[in-house]
C-alpha positions in Angstrom: 76.8 64.9 19.6 74.6 67.2 21.7 75.0 70.9 22.0 75.1 71.7 25.7 73.1 74.3 27.5 75.3 76.0 30.0 74.4 76.2 33.7 74.5 79.4 35.8 77.9 78.4 37.1 81.0 79.1 35.0 81.3 75.6 33.8 81.8 74.1 30.4 81.7 70.6 28.9 85.0 69.2 27.6 85.9 71.0 24.4 86.4 67.7 22.5 82.6 67.2 22.7 82.0 70.0 20.2 80.0 69.4 17.1 81.9 68.9 13.8 81.6 72.6 13.0 83.1 73.5 16.4 79.9 74.5 18.3 80.0 73.2 21.8 77.5 75.0 24.0 74.9 77.8 24.2 73.8 80.2 26.9 75.6 81.4 30.0 76.9 84.9 30.2 79.9 87.0 29.2 81.2 87.7 32.8 85.0 88.0 33.2 85.0 84.8 35.3 83.2 82.7 32.6 85.3 84.2 29.8 88.5 83.3 31.5 87.4 79.8 32.3 86.4 79.4 28.6 89.7 80.7 27.2 91.8 78.6 29.5 89.9 75.5 28.1 90.3 76.6 24.5 86.7 77.8 24.1 85.5 81.2 22.8 82.2 83.0 22.3 81.0 83.8 18.8 77.4 84.8 17.9 75.3 87.4 16.3 72.8 89.9 17.7 69.5 88.2 18.5 71.1 84.8 19.0 71.9 83.1 22.3 75.6 83.2 23.2 77.3 80.4 21.3 80.6 78.8 22.5 83.1 77.2 20.1 86.1 74.9 20.1 86.9 74.2 16.4 89.0 71.3 15.1 91.4 72.1 13.7 92.3 75.2 15.6 94.0 77.9 13.5 97.2 78.9 15.3 100.3 81.0 14.8 103.4 80.0 16.5 105.2 83.3 17.1 108.6 82.1 15.9 107.0 81.0 12.6 105.8 84.4 11.7 106.3 85.2 8.0 106.6 88.9 7.0 106.8 89.7 3.3 109.6 91.9 2.0 107.0 94.4 0.9 105.6 94.7 4.4 109.0 94.9 5.9 109.6 97.9 3.7 106.4 99.5 5.0 107.5 98.9 8.5 111.0 100.3 7.9 109.4 103.4 6.3 107.9 104.3 9.8 104.7 105.3 8.1 102.9 104.1 11.2 103.5 104.4 14.9 102.4 101.3 16.9 101.0 101.9 20.4 99.6 99.4 23.0 96.5 99.8 25.1 95.9 103.5 24.6 92.6 103.3 22.8 91.2 99.9 23.5 87.5 100.8 23.4 88.0 102.6 20.1 89.8 99.6 18.6 87.0 97.2 19.5 84.4 99.6 18.3 86.1 100.0 14.9 86.6 96.3 14.6 82.8 96.0 15.1 81.8 98.7 12.7 84.4 98.6 9.9 82.8 97.1 6.8 84.5 94.1 5.2 83.9 92.6 1.8 81.4 89.8 1.9 80.5 90.4 5.6 77.0 91.2 6.6 76.9 92.5 10.1 79.2 91.8 13.0 79.6 89.2 15.8 81.1 91.9 18.0 77.8 92.8 19.7 77.4 95.6 22.2 77.5 92.9 25.0 80.8 91.6 23.6 82.3 95.1 23.5 81.3 95.6 27.1 82.6 92.3 28.2 86.1 92.7 26.6 86.3 96.3 27.8 85.9 94.9 31.4 88.7 92.4 30.6 90.8 95.3 29.4 90.3 97.2 32.7 91.4 94.1 34.5 94.7 94.1 32.4 93.8 90.9 30.5 92.5 92.2 27.1 94.8 94.4 25.0 94.8 96.6 21.9 97.7 97.0 19.5 97.2 100.2 17.5 98.6 101.7 14.3 98.6 105.5 14.3 99.3 107.9 11.4 99.4 111.7 11.7 97.7 111.5 15.1 94.9 109.3 14.0 94.1 105.7 14.9 94.0 103.9 11.5 94.3 100.2 12.3 94.5 97.8 15.1 94.2 94.4 16.7 92.7 93.3 20.0 92.8 90.1 22.0 93.4 88.4 25.4 96.8 87.5 27.0 96.8 84.6 29.4 100.1 83.0 30.5 102.0 82.5 27.3 99.1 82.6 24.9 97.6 85.6 23.0 94.1 84.9 21.9 93.5 87.2 18.8 89.9 88.4 18.5 89.7 90.9 15.6 91.4 93.6 13.6 90.5 96.5 11.5 92.2 98.8 9.0 91.4 102.2 7.7 94.6 102.7 5.7 96.7 100.3 3.6 98.7 97.8 5.7 97.8 99.5 9.1 96.4 96.4 10.7 99.2 94.2 9.2 101.8 96.5 10.8 100.0 96.2 14.2 99.9 92.4 13.9 103.6 92.1 13.1 104.5 94.5 15.9 102.4 92.4 18.3 104.0 89.0 17.2 107.5 90.4 17.3 106.8 91.7 20.8 105.4 88.3 21.8 108.6 86.7 20.5 110.5 88.9 22.9 108.3 87.9 25.8 108.6 84.2 24.9 105.0 83.6 24.2 104.1 80.1 22.9 100.9 80.6 20.9 98.7 83.1 19.0 95.2 81.7 18.8 93.7 82.7 15.5 90.5 80.6 16.0 89.4 79.8 12.5 91.2 79.7 9.1 91.6 82.8 7.0 93.8 83.3 4.0 95.0 86.6 5.5 96.5 85.0 8.6 97.8 82.0 6.6 100.0 84.4 4.8 101.6 85.3 8.1 102.3 81.6 8.9 99.2 80.6 10.8 98.2 77.0 10.4 95.6 74.5 11.6 96.5 72.4 14.6 94.5 69.3 15.5 92.3 70.4 18.5 94.0 67.7 20.7 97.4 69.2 20.0 96.2 72.8 20.4 94.6 72.0 23.8 97.7 70.2 25.0 99.9 73.1 24.0 97.4 75.6 25.5 97.2 74.0 28.9 101.0 74.1 29.2 101.0 77.7 28.0 98.2 79.3 30.0 99.5 77.9 33.2 102.8 79.8 32.8 103.2 83.1 34.7 101.7 86.0 32.9 104.2 87.0 30.2 102.5 90.2 28.9 105.0 92.9 29.7 103.2 96.1 29.0 104.9 97.2 25.8 105.6 100.9 25.2 105.0 102.9 22.1 107.3 101.9 19.2 107.8 103.1 15.7 106.9 100.6 13.0 
């Protein structure tokens, strides 16, 4: 299959035309309009500094169904201890910056380029991208960010500066999504970390079918308030 060069218009080839590794197209821009078109089609950007923008639609698609969330007994004890306070959308730019700069074992550099940070900050100002934050003693110590469209939350990245801080934020997020009747949490590509929470690979065809039904629902993100967790 060919890798497509995107035109100036916010158009994409069908996601099922992606290469076996999931790469579908290159080029284009990170404007809010193009990003929203992409996410609604099950396509997301992922590239490194110095590379053209690369657009992906992997098969299978790693997905967490909110009602299938698994939380270990140890993590439940951490949550009950109220070691962390979870807040929503109070420090979005700080969360994405720390996701980009926090060192991870075996990771060389980051795909969250300055252009990506700027693009998702614009989506946040439009009320589409959100941060879920773990705070301890007045400090931001962990968090998750992503995009909410219809009944789908597209998870982008997370960071932690204290033990379990990002896990607590993730669990708080999914519990809240359950309350709001969300259908899907898109995890994009497999990781053992997310598999422990119940994420699994869906065939791309099944994911896209579920996605189209989900993103066309009315916006379900309800603007959660601060909660202890």
